[in-house]
OpenMM code with the backbone's topology and positions (N, CA, C; nanometers):
from openmm import Vec3, app, unit

residues = "UNK UNK UNK UNK UNK UNK UNK UNK UNK UNK UNK UNK UNK UNK UNK UNK UNK UNK UNK UNK UNK UNK UNK UNK UNK UNK UNK UNK UNK UNK UNK UNK UNK UNK UNK UNK UNK UNK UNK UNK UNK UNK UNK UNK UNK UNK UNK UNK UNK UNK UNK UNK UNK UNK UNK UNK UNK UNK UNK UNK UNK UNK UNK UNK UNK UNK UNK UNK UNK UNK UNK UNK UNK UNK UNK UNK UNK UNK UNK UNK UNK UNK UNK UNK UNK UNK UNK UNK UNK UNK UNK UNK UNK UNK UNK UNK UNK UNK UNK UNK UNK UNK UNK UNK UNK UNK UNK".split()
positions = [
    Vec3(0.0877, -0.1078, -0.0245),
    Vec3(-0.0088, -0.0325, -0.0229),
    Vec3(0.1028, 0.1107, 0.0002),
    Vec3(0.2063, 0.1133, 0.0534),
    Vec3(0.3012, 0.2143, 0.0832),
    Vec3(0.3419, 0.2380, -0.0794),
    Vec3(0.3360, 0.1554, -0.1648),
    Vec3(0.4297, 0.1470, -0.2505),
    Vec3(0.3818, 0.2205, -0.3929),
    Vec3(0.2499, 0.2059, -0.3344),
    Vec3(0.0580, 0.2458, -0.4709),
    Vec3(0.0960, 0.3815, -0.3783),
    Vec3(0.1153, 0.4616, -0.2578),
    Vec3(0.0880, 0.5964, -0.1803),
    Vec3(0.1888, 0.6857, -0.2869),
    Vec3(0.3241, 0.5778, -0.2155),
    Vec3(0.3991, 0.7004, -0.2779),
    Vec3(0.4302, 0.6811, -0.4789),
    Vec3(0.4135, 0.6235, -0.5278),
    Vec3(0.3851, 0.6352, -0.6611),
    Vec3(0.2936, 0.7300, -0.7220),
    Vec3(0.2124, 0.7459, -0.6675),
    Vec3(0.0932, 0.7514, -0.7083),
    Vec3(0.1166, 0.9435, -0.6575),
    Vec3(0.2081, 0.9626, -0.5541),
    Vec3(0.2319, 1.1097, -0.5143),
    Vec3(0.4160, 1.1349, -0.6671),
    Vec3(0.4593, 1.0405, -0.6762),
    Vec3(0.5450, 1.0750, -0.7449),
    Vec3(0.4801, 1.0788, -0.9032),
    Vec3(0.3800, 1.0224, -0.9459),
    Vec3(0.3112, 1.0564, -1.0753),
    Vec3(0.2530, 1.2319, -1.0895),
    Vec3(0.2046, 1.2534, -0.9709),
    Vec3(0.1031, 1.3870, -0.9106),
    Vec3(0.2342, 1.4574, -0.9593),
    Vec3(0.3358, 1.4264, -0.8843),
    Vec3(0.4506, 1.5814, -0.8872),
    Vec3(0.5182, 1.5673, -1.0377),
    Vec3(0.5119, 1.4682, -1.0704),
    Vec3(0.5516, 1.4955, -1.2834),
    Vec3(0.4126, 1.5441, -1.3230),
    Vec3(0.3531, 1.5155, -1.2923),
    Vec3(0.2004, 1.5868, -1.3694),
    Vec3(0.1679, 1.7960, -1.3457),
    Vec3(0.2049, 1.7762, -1.1847),
    Vec3(0.2127, 1.9364, -1.2350),
    Vec3(0.3099, 1.9882, -1.3296),
    Vec3(0.4637, 1.9413, -1.2845),
    Vec3(0.5658, 2.0043, -1.2758),
    Vec3(0.5694, 1.9851, -1.4736),
    Vec3(0.4985, 1.8995, -1.5254),
    Vec3(0.4451, 1.9540, -1.6840),
    Vec3(0.3575, 2.0284, -1.7691),
    Vec3(0.2241, 2.0299, -1.6108),
    Vec3(0.1917, 2.1598, -1.6441),
    Vec3(0.1838, 2.2691, -1.6668),
    Vec3(0.3328, 2.2796, -1.5394),
    Vec3(0.3870, 2.4249, -1.5369),
    Vec3(0.4756, 2.4805, -1.6479),
    Vec3(0.4998, 2.3811, -1.7107),
    Vec3(0.6316, 2.4018, -1.7652),
    Vec3(0.5867, 2.4133, -1.9113),
    Vec3(0.4505, 2.3618, -1.9543),
    Vec3(0.3983, 2.3629, -2.0894),
    Vec3(0.4126, 2.5010, -2.1520),
    Vec3(0.3479, 2.5821, -2.0413),
    Vec3(0.3121, 2.7026, -2.0972),
    Vec3(0.4434, 2.7645, -2.1989),
    Vec3(0.5707, 2.7080, -2.0663),
    Vec3(0.6609, 2.7840, -2.1366),
    Vec3(0.7712, 2.7676, -2.2589),
    Vec3(0.6924, 2.6409, -2.2886),
    Vec3(0.7605, 2.5403, -2.4379),
    Vec3(0.7350, 2.6518, -2.5145),
    Vec3(0.8325, 2.6448, -2.6425),
    Vec3(0.8631, 2.7168, -2.7940),
    Vec3(0.8191, 2.6457, -2.8308),
    Vec3(0.7013, 2.7437, -2.9568),
    Vec3(0.6471, 2.7508, -3.0619),
    Vec3(0.7606, 2.7926, -3.1330),
    Vec3(0.7331, 2.6951, -3.2753),
    Vec3(0.8580, 2.7471, -3.3681),
    Vec3(0.7271, 2.7415, -3.4922),
    Vec3(0.7852, 2.8122, -3.5472),
    Vec3(0.7623, 2.8112, -3.6990),
    Vec3(0.9012, 2.8053, -3.7924),
    Vec3(0.9011, 2.7673, -3.9445),
    Vec3(1.0151, 2.7123, -4.0359),
    Vec3(0.9532, 2.7553, -4.1394),
    Vec3(1.0205, 2.7543, -4.2843),
    Vec3(0.9560, 2.7030, -4.4056),
    Vec3(1.1056, 2.7697, -4.4707),
    Vec3(1.0298, 2.8399, -4.6005),
    Vec3(1.1528, 2.8664, -4.6908),
    Vec3(1.0672, 3.0476, -4.7555),
    Vec3(1.1859, 3.1338, -4.7610),
    Vec3(1.0837, 3.2693, -4.8516),
    Vec3(1.2446, 3.2258, -4.9861),
    Vec3(1.1565, 3.2957, -5.1081),
    Vec3(1.1990, 3.2963, -5.2089),
    Vec3(1.0987, 3.4661, -5.2720),
    Vec3(1.1596, 3.5211, -5.4133),
    Vec3(1.1142, 3.5947, -5.4429),
    Vec3(1.1616, 3.6076, -5.5659),
    Vec3(1.0874, 3.6246, -5.6811),
    Vec3(1.0856, 3.5869, -5.8118),
    Vec3(1.1221, 3.4571, -5.8210),
    Vec3(1.0954, 3.3878, -5.8017),
    Vec3(1.1056, 3.1977, -5.7844),
    Vec3(1.2760, 3.1664, -5.7305),
    Vec3(1.3240, 3.2614, -5.6804),
    Vec3(1.4819, 3.2561, -5.5787),
    Vec3(1.4618, 3.2360, -5.4508),
    Vec3(1.5109, 3.1535, -5.3914),
    Vec3(1.5205, 3.1297, -5.2112),
    Vec3(1.6024, 3.3186, -5.1989),
    Vec3(1.5389, 3.3308, -5.1281),
    Vec3(1.5895, 3.4112, -5.0337),
    Vec3(1.7129, 3.4284, -4.9984),
    Vec3(1.8571, 3.4183, -4.9614),
    Vec3(1.9827, 3.4069, -4.8740),
    Vec3(2.0460, 3.4665, -4.8571),
    Vec3(2.0594, 3.4456, -4.6893),
    Vec3(2.1385, 3.5025, -4.5702),
    Vec3(2.0576, 3.6537, -4.5395),
    Vec3(1.9381, 3.6488, -4.5395),
    Vec3(1.8716, 3.7341, -4.5218),
    Vec3(1.7915, 3.7232, -4.4004),
    Vec3(1.8257, 3.8587, -4.3193),
    Vec3(1.7055, 3.8082, -4.1431),
    Vec3(1.6174, 3.8149, -4.1637),
    Vec3(1.5672, 3.7282, -4.0717),
    Vec3(1.3689, 3.7338, -4.0337),
    Vec3(1.3681, 3.7385, -3.9022),
    Vec3(1.2963, 3.7711, -3.8960),
    Vec3(1.2808, 3.8662, -3.7763),
    Vec3(1.1227, 3.8437, -3.7001),
    Vec3(1.0761, 3.8155, -3.5944),
    Vec3(0.9395, 3.7444, -3.5615),
    Vec3(0.9165, 3.8704, -3.4733),
    Vec3(0.8074, 3.9223, -3.4623),
    Vec3(0.7298, 4.0202, -3.3887),
    Vec3(0.5964, 3.9509, -3.3373),
    Vec3(0.5757, 3.9981, -3.2322),
    Vec3(0.4852, 3.9131, -3.0770),
    Vec3(0.4499, 4.0129, -2.9996),
    Vec3(0.3504, 4.0312, -3.0156),
    Vec3(0.3059, 4.1676, -2.8754),
    Vec3(0.3712, 4.2946, -2.9278),
    Vec3(0.3768, 4.3495, -2.9852),
    Vec3(0.4601, 4.4333, -3.0282),
    Vec3(0.6188, 4.4430, -2.9777),
    Vec3(0.6749, 4.3090, -2.9471),
    Vec3(0.8190, 4.3073, -2.9152),
    Vec3(0.8488, 4.1970, -2.9630),
    Vec3(1.0218, 4.2163, -3.0254),
    Vec3(1.0781, 4.0999, -3.0941),
    Vec3(1.0747, 3.9644, -3.0406),
    Vec3(1.0400, 3.8778, -3.0889),
    Vec3(1.0246, 3.7442, -3.0688),
    Vec3(1.1164, 3.6768, -3.0434),
    Vec3(1.1890, 3.6703, -3.1916),
    Vec3(1.2752, 3.5810, -3.2016),
    Vec3(1.3331, 3.6131, -3.3600),
    Vec3(1.4212, 3.5670, -3.4029),
    Vec3(1.5186, 3.6147, -3.5051),
    Vec3(1.6266, 3.5221, -3.5698),
    Vec3(1.6181, 3.5135, -3.6937),
    Vec3(1.7351, 3.3708, -3.7751),
    Vec3(1.7780, 3.4473, -3.9205),
    Vec3(1.8569, 3.3808, -3.9865),
    Vec3(1.9043, 3.4120, -4.0913),
    Vec3(1.9040, 3.2822, -4.2274),
    Vec3(1.8418, 3.3621, -4.2989),
    Vec3(1.7907, 3.2376, -4.4021),
    Vec3(1.9331, 3.1476, -4.4999),
    Vec3(1.9224, 3.0721, -4.4977),
    Vec3(2.0942, 2.9813, -4.5735),
    Vec3(2.0263, 3.0106, -4.7135),
    Vec3(2.1001, 2.8920, -4.7737),
    Vec3(2.1268, 2.9245, -4.8376),
    Vec3(2.0578, 2.8824, -4.9767),
    Vec3(1.9285, 2.7987, -4.9232),
    Vec3(1.8005, 2.7598, -5.0096),
    Vec3(1.6647, 2.8460, -4.9318),
    Vec3(1.7386, 2.9336, -4.8917),
    Vec3(1.6448, 3.0793, -4.8038),
    Vec3(1.5158, 2.9613, -4.6782),
    Vec3(1.5940, 2.9141, -4.6420),
    Vec3(1.5137, 2.8144, -4.5416),
    Vec3(1.5691, 2.8642, -4.3892),
    Vec3(1.4496, 2.8848, -4.3436),
    Vec3(1.4664, 2.9761, -4.1602),
    Vec3(1.3919, 2.8600, -4.0712),
    Vec3(1.4118, 2.8861, -3.9489),
    Vec3(1.3084, 2.8529, -3.8562),
    Vec3(1.3450, 2.9534, -3.7402),
    Vec3(1.2650, 2.9410, -3.6465),
    Vec3(1.2407, 3.0838, -3.5378),
    Vec3(1.1626, 3.0124, -3.4416),
    Vec3(1.1722, 2.9976, -3.3047),
    Vec3(1.1083, 2.9468, -3.1658),
    Vec3(1.0754, 3.1121, -3.1222),
    Vec3(0.9526, 3.0743, -3.0481),
    Vec3(0.9662, 3.2105, -2.9327),
    Vec3(0.8382, 3.1434, -2.7988),
    Vec3(0.9515, 3.1962, -2.6902),
    Vec3(0.8344, 3.1656, -2.6235),
    Vec3(0.6527, 3.1696, -2.5916),
    Vec3(0.6146, 3.2541, -2.7415),
    Vec3(0.4496, 3.3235, -2.7606),
    Vec3(0.3951, 3.2255, -2.8226),
    Vec3(0.3142, 3.2313, -2.8453),
    Vec3(0.2185, 3.1832, -2.9225),
    Vec3(0.0494, 3.2374, -2.9595),
    Vec3(0.0821, 3.2620, -3.0594),
    Vec3(-0.0945, 3.3336, -3.1245),
    Vec3(-0.0113, 3.4053, -3.2299),
    Vec3(-0.0809, 3.5550, -3.3167),
    Vec3(-0.0952, 3.5772, -3.3664),
    Vec3(0.0911, 3.6433, -3.3640),
    Vec3(0.1376, 3.7042, -3.4789),
    Vec3(0.2312, 3.7552, -3.4347),
    Vec3(0.3171, 3.8133, -3.6449),
    Vec3(0.3558, 3.8637, -3.6624),
    Vec3(0.4257, 3.9618, -3.7921),
    Vec3(0.5635, 3.8763, -3.7816),
    Vec3(0.5593, 3.8309, -3.9259),
    Vec3(0.7262, 3.7882, -4.0102),
    Vec3(0.7547, 3.8845, -4.0696),
    Vec3(0.8924, 3.9153, -4.0477),
    Vec3(0.9374, 4.0170, -4.1335),
    Vec3(1.0759, 3.9806, -4.2161),
    Vec3(1.1210, 4.0365, -4.3175),
    Vec3(1.1713, 4.0027, -4.4042),
    Vec3(1.2556, 4.1053, -4.4969),
    Vec3(1.3853, 4.1938, -4.4599),
    Vec3(1.3741, 4.3566, -4.5225),
    Vec3(1.2759, 4.4321, -4.5197),
    Vec3(1.1847, 4.4803, -4.5959),
    Vec3(1.1085, 4.5966, -4.6477),
    Vec3(0.9533, 4.5249, -4.5855),
    Vec3(0.9546, 4.3759, -4.6720),
    Vec3(0.8425, 4.2638, -4.6580),
    Vec3(0.8259, 4.2178, -4.5081),
    Vec3(0.6508, 4.2383, -4.4860),
    Vec3(0.6267, 4.1373, -4.3923),
    Vec3(0.4607, 4.0752, -4.4241),
    Vec3(0.4722, 3.9456, -4.3299),
    Vec3(0.3139, 3.8928, -4.3281),
    Vec3(0.2861, 3.8042, -4.1761),
    Vec3(0.1242, 3.7930, -4.1616),
    Vec3(0.0748, 3.7728, -4.0706),
    Vec3(0.0946, 3.6277, -4.0240),
    Vec3(0.1428, 3.5521, -3.9100),
    Vec3(0.1556, 3.3908, -3.9024),
    Vec3(0.1161, 3.3862, -3.7939),
    Vec3(0.0880, 3.2552, -3.7090),
    Vec3(0.0059, 3.2081, -3.5805),
    Vec3(0.1365, 3.1280, -3.5652),
    Vec3(0.1591, 3.1230, -3.4418),
    Vec3(0.2154, 3.0741, -3.3818),
    Vec3(0.1334, 2.9541, -3.2895),
    Vec3(0.1595, 2.8227, -3.2990),
    Vec3(0.1028, 2.7032, -3.2101),
    Vec3(0.1803, 2.6395, -3.1504),
    Vec3(0.1590, 2.5443, -3.0337),
    Vec3(0.2336, 2.5040, -2.9827),
    Vec3(0.3385, 2.3652, -3.0539),
    Vec3(0.2677, 2.3440, -3.1754),
    Vec3(0.3544, 2.2581, -3.2613),
    Vec3(0.4161, 2.3151, -3.3513),
    Vec3(0.5046, 2.3037, -3.4164),
    Vec3(0.5832, 2.3629, -3.5175),
    Vec3(0.5085, 2.3410, -3.6453),
    Vec3(0.5065, 2.4399, -3.7176),
    Vec3(0.4235, 2.5039, -3.8294),
    Vec3(0.5185, 2.5826, -3.9527),
    Vec3(0.4538, 2.5014, -4.0632),
    Vec3(0.5638, 2.5405, -4.1972),
    Vec3(0.4908, 2.6439, -4.2301),
    Vec3(0.5674, 2.7514, -4.2843),
    Vec3(0.5368, 2.8832, -4.3401),
    Vec3(0.6046, 2.9357, -4.4533),
    Vec3(0.5261, 2.9160, -4.6189),
    Vec3(0.6565, 2.9466, -4.6881),
    Vec3(0.6130, 3.0842, -4.7567),
    Vec3(0.6955, 3.1305, -4.7551),
    Vec3(0.6784, 3.2526, -4.8445),
    Vec3(0.7414, 3.3283, -4.9659),
    Vec3(0.6653, 3.3967, -5.0281),
    Vec3(0.7395, 3.4907, -5.1346),
    Vec3(0.7509, 3.6525, -5.1098),
    Vec3(0.7890, 3.6819, -5.2161),
    Vec3(0.8291, 3.8592, -5.0923),
    Vec3(0.7537, 3.9039, -5.2580),
    Vec3(0.6494, 3.9787, -5.1853),
    Vec3(0.5645, 4.0591, -5.3002),
    Vec3(0.5628, 4.2065, -5.2935),
    Vec3(0.6264, 4.2569, -5.3515),
    Vec3(0.6348, 4.4347, -5.2795),
    Vec3(0.6821, 4.4264, -5.1722),
    Vec3(0.5727, 4.4604, -5.0349),
    Vec3(0.5933, 4.4892, -4.9542),
    Vec3(0.5549, 4.3780, -4.8450),
    Vec3(0.4798, 4.2868, -4.8842),
    Vec3(0.4460, 4.1320, -4.8623),
    Vec3(0.4980, 4.0221, -4.8204),
    Vec3(0.5278, 3.9475, -4.7483),
    Vec3(0.4774, 3.7970, -4.7404),
    Vec3(0.3888, 3.7707, -4.8034),
    Vec3(0.4024, 3.6776, -4.9585),
    Vec3(0.2346, 3.5916, -4.9342),
    Vec3(0.3101, 3.4522, -4.9092),
    Vec3(0.1758, 3.3886, -4.8371),
    Vec3(0.2436, 3.2453, -4.7699),
    Vec3(0.2277, 3.1798, -4.9584),
    Vec3(0.2699, 3.0503, -4.9557),
    Vec3(0.3215, 2.9829, -5.0968),
    Vec3(0.2460, 2.8201, -5.0795),
] * unit.nanometer
topology = app.Topology()
chain = topology.addChain("A")
for resn in residues:
    res = topology.addResidue(resn, chain)
    for name in ("N", "CA", "C"):
        topology.addAtom(name, app.Element.getBySymbol(name[0]), res)
């Protein structure tokens, strides 16, 4: 009986720790960015959430980027002069974009 009680307390403690840690888990967006059907290489990509910078990355030679943020919800992704809306979820989400003028258009 003592073993079951000890196990129940341990399971409860772990469950509480996970419940508290879950909101702190990072949301991740990733994908590629192109302009005129060519990858946008070595350009800074900035994620703005709730009026502040939430993360940044630099695209690789294929235009790929990956940004993790403690925030979820609606945010804005900015590359040079272009921007577009994204939604961050607890699960990683792919956002591929084409730069058209000052807009990031989702592909």
